[in-house]
N, C-alpha and C positions, 0 to 999 in steps of 0.2 A: 327749687327742688326738682330733680329730674324723675322720670318714670321708675327707675330702679329704686331710687330713694323712697319714692311713694309706695312701691310694692313692699319694700322692707318695713317701712313705718306701719303699713296696714297689717303685716304679719306680726309685728311686735305689739301693736294695739290689741289685736285679737287675742294674742297669748296673755297679755296683761289682764284682760277682762276674764279670760277663761280661768286663770289662776285665782282670781277673786272668787269665782263660783266654786272652783274645786276646793279651795281652802275653807269655804263655808259649809261643806258637807261634814256633819258631825261624824266622828270616828265610828260610832255605833250604826251609822247609816251607809257606810262605804259598801256593804254587801247588799243594800236594799235595791230593789227594782220594782217597777210598777206592775209587772205581770211576768208570768213564767217564761215568756219568749224574749223578754228584753234583756239588755246588758245591765249588770249592776252598776252602781255609781263608779266604783273604782275600775271596773272593766271598761267603762266609757272613757275615763281619763286615759287609761293605757291605750285604748283604740286610737285616740287622737294623737298621742305621742308617737306610737308605733307607726300610725298612718303617715305622719309627717316624715318619719325616717324613710319609709318605703317610697313616698313621693320624691324625696330628695334623691334617692338612688335612681329612680325612674327618670328624673330630670337629667341626671348625669349620663344615663344610658340613652336618653332620648326615646324612651319607650318603656313598656311594661317589662317587668323582670320575669324571666322564665323560672327562676328559683329565688326564693327570698328566705333568708334565715334571720329571724327577728332577734335583736339583742335582748328582748324582753322574755323570750320563750321559756328560759330556764329559771326565771325569777318568780317568787311568790308575790301575789298581790297583797301588799302590806299597808301602804299609806300613800297619800298624795305626795308627801315630801320625798319618799323613796323613789316614786315614779319620776318625779321632777329631777332628782339627783342622777338617776340613770340616763335620763334624756338630755341633761345639760350639755355634755360634750357633743352629742348628736345635733342638738339645736344650734350650738355655736358654729359647727361645721356647715350646717344648712344655711344659716344667715351669711356666713362668709361666701358661700357659693353664690347666693343671691346677689351679694354686693359685687361679686366679680364679673357679673354680666354687664354689658353695655346696652343702651337703648336700641341699638340696631338689631340685636338678636331677639328682642321680644316678639317680633312678628315673623322673623326669618327662620328661627329654629322651631321645628315641629316635634311634638311629643306624641309618639304613636302608641296609643292604647286601644287600638282597634279590636284587640281581644276582649275588651269590655265595652266596645261600642263607640269609641271616638278617637279622633286625632285632632289635637289642638296646638295652638302656638304656645311657646314658652310663657308669654305674658298671660295668656288665658289660664295656663296651668298654675301659675303663681296665685292668681285670683281664686282658682278652684281649691287650692290647698288651704287658703285662709277661710274660704266659704265652708269647707268641710268641717273645720274646727268650730266655726261660728254656729253651724247647725247643731252640732253636738253640745255646745255650750247652752244653746237654747233648750235642747232636750233636758239637760241637767237642771236648768232653771224650772222646767215643768215638773221634773222629779221632785225637786224641793217643794214646790207648791203643792203637789199631790200628797207628799208626806207631811205637809203642814210644818215645814222647817222654814224659818226666816230666810229670805233671799237677799243677797247682797245687791247694792245699787251699783250696777256696772255702767251707768250713764253719767259718770263724773266728768 
């Protein structure tokens, strides 16, 4: 397995585990949040899915976007299934882009996000995208614990 295949596997494993957590959120808790400044459960799901789309476009542009029109902006927050359905073609395109890279570009292509404080290699950015989702999945596990909702076993 080469580095591109490993990066893709990591992205797929992170998403598989995220979906286990997202689907464990009872419908009546989708609007729940631990405090007034936090995202709700469903807002966190959307943030992750929309963030991945933004990152995909930033990878293709090799830097931050000066204007971003989210495909989620006009859609109401309804359910995890609806969010995943909207994101499915975006996810497919993202994974196809990842698969199109070769190992040589992982350290040679730089992604300029100096507007938010960093410039990183493509390989680093692929890991950051997965890490971003992982962090928010951990936050949602904490939300479930705080709300006394059973948490799924993501360590299968």
